[in-house]
C-alpha positions as MATLAB code, in Angstrom:
seq = 'MKRNRLRIIFTSGLSLVIAASAYLYFWFSVPVGSGPAGPIVSGKIFAQLWTNRPVLFVGLGDSVTAGFGARKGYSYFDQLVQNPTNEFQGMKGICLGKVFPKFAFTNLAISGSTSIELLQKELPHLVRTDSNTIGIVVITTGGNDLIHNYGRTPPREEAMYGATLDEAKPWIGDFEQRIELMIQQIESRFPGGCEIYLANIYDPTDGVGDTTRARLPAWKDVEAILNAYNDVISCSARKHPDVHVVDIRAAFLGHGIHCTQFWRANYNWHDPHYWFYDNLEDPNERGYDAMRRLFLIQIAKSFNQSP';
ca = [
     153.389  -59.244  241.809;
     153.315  -59.185  245.724;
     157.143  -58.482  245.837;
     156.721  -55.522  243.267;
     153.699  -54.095  245.319;
     155.766  -54.206  248.532;
     158.591  -52.566  246.717;
     156.375  -49.719  245.522;
     154.824  -49.293  248.938;
     158.273  -49.062  250.578;
     159.621  -46.708  248.004;
     156.455  -44.478  248.210;
     156.669  -44.563  252.125;
     160.371  -43.618  251.926;
     159.764  -40.772  249.633;
     156.974  -39.418  251.598;
     159.371  -39.503  254.731;
     162.110  -37.764  252.737;
     159.578  -35.173  251.319;
     158.285  -34.614  254.935;
     161.765  -34.313  256.470;
     162.976  -31.953  253.595;
     159.703  -29.770  254.299;
     160.220  -29.631  257.865;
     164.062  -28.717  257.429;
     163.578  -25.960  254.823;
     160.481  -24.399  256.314;
     160.803  -24.936  260.304;
     164.408  -25.841  261.074;
     166.926  -22.893  262.162;
     170.121  -24.730  262.795;
     172.568  -22.581  264.865;
     175.939  -24.247  263.777;
     179.067  -23.903  265.678;
     182.329  -22.280  265.664;
     183.268  -18.568  264.788;
     180.878  -16.326  262.768;
     181.247  -13.383  260.749;
     184.185  -11.740  259.033;
     187.833  -12.293  259.833;
     189.668   -9.734  261.712;
     193.352   -9.059  261.202;
     195.467   -9.758  264.193;
     198.299   -7.694  263.073;
     196.465   -4.383  263.697;
     195.987   -5.326  267.317;
     199.677   -6.401  267.859;
     200.410   -2.673  268.723;
     198.980    0.259  270.822;
     196.749    2.534  269.110;
     196.939    5.493  271.486;
     198.253    6.335  274.824;
     195.437    8.730  275.583;
     192.789    7.536  278.132;
     189.946    5.920  276.507;
     186.454    5.491  277.798;
     184.391    2.860  276.087;
     180.745    3.212  276.410;
     177.591    1.092  275.509;
     174.245    2.642  274.915;
     170.974    1.302  273.611;
     168.786   -1.871  274.014;
     169.118   -5.504  274.847;
     171.531   -6.228  271.936;
     174.265   -4.005  273.619;
     173.024   -5.003  277.009;
     173.771   -8.610  275.838;
     170.518  -10.386  276.346;
     170.701  -13.951  275.531;
     174.450  -14.502  275.866;
     176.365  -15.760  278.827;
     178.479  -13.252  280.629;
     181.493  -12.292  278.727;
     180.081  -13.386  275.336;
     177.898  -10.342  274.269;
     179.431   -8.161  271.609;
     180.189   -5.504  274.182;
     182.038   -7.834  276.599;
     183.934   -9.350  273.648;
     185.082   -5.914  272.517;
     186.266   -5.215  276.026;
     188.256   -8.436  276.352;
     188.523  -11.876  274.899;
     186.089  -14.442  276.331;
     187.104  -17.618  277.874;
     187.627  -20.410  275.218;
     188.338  -17.789  272.587;
     188.533  -18.952  269.058;
     192.123  -19.398  267.959;
     191.963  -16.557  265.358;
     190.629  -14.021  267.592;
     193.058  -14.299  270.674;
     194.448  -11.029  271.827;
     191.988   -9.193  269.395;
     189.923   -6.789  271.675;
     189.965   -2.999  272.468;
     191.564   -3.788  276.096;
     194.661   -4.935  274.168;
     195.471   -1.723  272.054;
     194.481    0.893  274.580;
     196.595    0.821  277.688;
     194.534    3.382  279.510;
     191.072    1.838  278.978;
     187.900    2.277  280.954;
     184.536    0.957  280.069;
     180.798    1.300  281.123;
     177.726   -0.254  279.612;
     174.673    1.771  280.275;
     172.440   -0.105  277.768;
     169.043   -1.056  278.973;
     167.119   -4.276  277.699;
     163.804   -3.232  276.154;
     164.593    0.374  275.754;
     163.395    2.433  272.898;
     165.327    5.422  271.327;
     163.316    7.803  273.595;
     164.403    5.872  276.579;
     167.925    5.976  275.722;
     167.858    9.852  275.676;
     165.730    9.943  278.942;
     167.194    6.980  280.962;
     170.620    6.213  279.727;
     172.480    9.426  278.515;
     171.886   11.224  281.798;
     174.329    8.679  283.425;
     177.031    9.413  280.807;
     179.378   11.554  282.658;
     181.476   14.380  280.997;
     185.030   13.472  280.686;
     188.244   15.628  280.757;
     189.880   16.959  277.554;
     192.487   14.227  277.345;
     190.003   11.366  277.103;
     188.878    9.912  273.864;
     185.377    8.386  273.866;
     184.436    5.234  271.963;
     180.603    4.695  272.070;
     178.576    1.724  270.486;
     174.873    2.028  270.175;
     172.048   -0.284  269.003;
     168.681    1.556  268.981;
     165.430    1.865  267.052;
     164.628   -1.924  266.762;
     162.223   -1.715  269.782;
     160.666    1.300  268.331;
     159.471   -0.989  265.472;
     158.602   -4.252  266.969;
     156.697   -3.105  270.347;
     153.997   -4.294  271.098;
     154.051   -6.945  268.466;
     150.578   -6.027  267.130;
     149.043   -6.532  270.538;
     148.073   -2.683  270.644;
     147.304   -0.239  267.931;
     150.440    1.238  266.288;
     151.994    4.482  268.098;
     155.250    6.058  268.401;
     157.885    3.645  270.258;
     155.588    0.737  269.594;
     154.683    0.965  265.733;
     154.125   -2.814  265.045;
     151.554   -3.084  262.353;
     151.706    0.614  261.184;
     151.418    1.689  257.581;
     154.348    3.659  255.935;
     152.078    6.743  255.959;
     151.267    6.267  259.713;
     154.949    5.881  260.483;
     156.421    8.843  258.603;
     155.968   11.376  261.455;
     157.627    8.881  263.837;
     160.303    8.247  261.409;
     160.960   11.975  261.515;
     161.035   12.165  265.101;
     163.615    9.318  265.287;
     165.749   11.482  263.038;
     165.722   14.134  265.408;
     166.407   11.974  268.400;
     169.462   10.475  266.767;
     170.691   13.984  266.106;
     170.153   15.032  269.749;
     171.700   11.774  270.891;
     174.827   12.564  268.791;
     175.053   16.043  270.175;
     174.672   14.886  273.764;
     177.389   12.110  273.417;
     179.747   14.591  271.783;
     179.206   17.308  274.717;
     180.448   14.574  277.202;
     183.811   14.147  275.378;
     185.557   17.531  274.883;
     188.694   15.478  273.870;
     186.817   13.974  270.923;
     184.771   10.898  270.455;
     183.920    8.164  267.836;
     180.348    6.856  267.645;
     179.440    3.393  266.205;
     175.907    3.082  265.346;
     174.489   -0.190  264.312;
     171.666   -0.158  261.951;
     168.625   -2.628  262.456;
     168.862   -6.111  261.327;
     165.933   -8.058  259.628;
     165.170  -11.561  261.058;
     163.023  -12.380  258.015;
     166.102  -12.062  255.747;
     164.537   -9.397  253.765;
     161.368  -11.376  253.143;
     159.019   -9.447  255.542;
     156.860  -12.567  256.276;
     156.348  -11.732  259.927;
     153.718  -14.481  260.315;
     156.410  -17.106  259.708;
     157.950  -15.768  262.959;
     154.589  -16.422  264.530;
     153.758  -12.599  264.609;
     150.943  -10.769  263.025;
     151.080   -9.879  259.610;
     152.827   -6.526  258.867;
     152.587   -5.170  255.278;
     154.921   -2.237  255.467;
     157.499   -3.805  257.640;
     160.273   -3.688  255.199;
     159.536   -0.149  254.123;
     159.528    1.204  257.718;
     162.730   -0.670  258.692;
     164.520    0.597  255.512;
     163.376    4.177  256.378;
     164.818    3.819  260.068;
     168.050    2.519  258.621;
     168.085    5.287  256.186;
     167.945    7.700  259.180;
     170.990    6.041  260.640;
     172.893    6.065  257.573;
     171.991    9.831  257.049;
     173.420   10.642  260.542;
     176.822    9.038  259.759;
     177.088   11.287  256.520;
     176.400   14.384  258.448;
     178.828   13.595  261.367;
     182.487   12.582  260.557;
     182.524   10.992  264.001;
     179.627    8.800  263.600;
     180.076    5.365  261.820;
     177.447    3.010  260.695;
     177.939   -0.655  261.516;
     176.061   -2.655  258.976;
     174.749   -5.574  260.842;
     171.398   -5.666  258.689;
     173.608   -6.800  255.612;
     175.784   -9.222  257.713;
     172.788  -10.992  259.372;
     170.880  -11.516  255.937;
     170.720  -15.293  255.379;
     171.012  -15.918  259.093;
     167.487  -15.538  260.137;
     164.329  -17.461  259.823;
     164.955  -18.358  256.238;
     168.680  -19.392  256.718;
     168.065  -23.055  255.441;
     166.305  -21.958  252.158;
     168.953  -22.086  249.553;
     166.744  -20.694  246.851;
     166.568  -17.276  248.615;
     168.522  -14.252  247.361;
     170.166  -13.798  250.717;
     171.136  -17.494  251.364;
     174.520  -17.594  252.828;
     176.268  -20.700  251.244;
     179.350  -20.301  253.539;
     177.486  -20.389  256.839;
     173.812  -21.193  256.463;
     172.803  -20.986  260.083;
     170.639  -19.114  262.562;
     172.242  -16.212  264.386;
     169.251  -14.928  266.550;
     168.231  -15.969  269.966;
     165.158  -17.723  270.909;
     163.049  -14.521  271.254;
     163.967  -13.462  267.604;
     165.063   -9.918  268.801;
     168.542  -10.601  269.917;
     171.431  -12.401  268.587;
     172.580  -15.708  269.807;
     176.218  -16.170  270.783;
     177.332  -16.919  267.085;
     175.400  -13.577  266.227;
     177.147  -11.713  268.988;
     180.587  -13.040  267.684;
     179.895  -11.745  264.250;
     178.813   -8.388  265.813;
     181.827   -7.897  267.698;
     183.957   -8.483  264.524;
     182.029   -5.991  262.599;
     182.440   -3.336  265.290;
     186.134   -4.164  265.659;
     186.662   -3.656  261.973;
     184.899   -0.341  261.903;
     186.628    0.684  264.959;
     190.020   -0.075  263.567;
     189.356    1.886  260.414;
     188.447    5.090  262.398;
     191.764    4.730  264.327;
     193.504    4.538  261.098;
     194.437    0.913  261.554;
     194.584   -1.203  258.370;
     195.918   -4.765  257.927;
];
């Protein structure tokens, strides 16, 4: 009897430990993983030059393009320019500097900037090029419009956290106008033509919208407003042949705060790991790796390069 009681106590205790460990893992753990992240990029299309014309590569937008949270050389912008030290075997020699022999670059992105500040503080520094130069412009913007000031202040334009969809509709309309003006101003700087790559806005909640789990105030309409902003970005690409959406939202689903929860619709069985930095706003280095691959694939398509 005593032995049976000890066995029951031991089994019950072990079960509680396993249950507690599972709970902590599935609800609080965000393992980062290691190794390459994101889609495979064909090395064949980077084995030859794409053009002999001069190319100016430009970064605009917020901290994602500025590379916050990444070591120097490991942001998505830096990795597009040239391969980082200790590059993954499958990505060696796959960068824009490899295919454009007359290649210059400048990153004008400012961490923390909103879409209004992109127009006011970044675009004035983008110089007009000569008619022989091609522009390649990568942009991440709009995310800070949504998340500032994290519910600490009443919702307003450029800091709409906590807004209802009805409150946000005028601001969404203003965002659409700003994107249009942004495109026009970029195009005016490149009389020889340009290609603009506009990333949409990812969702660290993996489509669930439970901001409280990220230790932020509840926000009932967050998914609706996020989707509306992304609709504006998609619409801009449909209106302008030289504007291309880079769908980081879809790629990052399953790599946010629910990355371990296999029962979720967006669970990623191939790579169930967290692609965000400690601040939840920016990618970690695996996230930046995935982003540079998404941009490379889209840029290659625009320059009529296919595997």
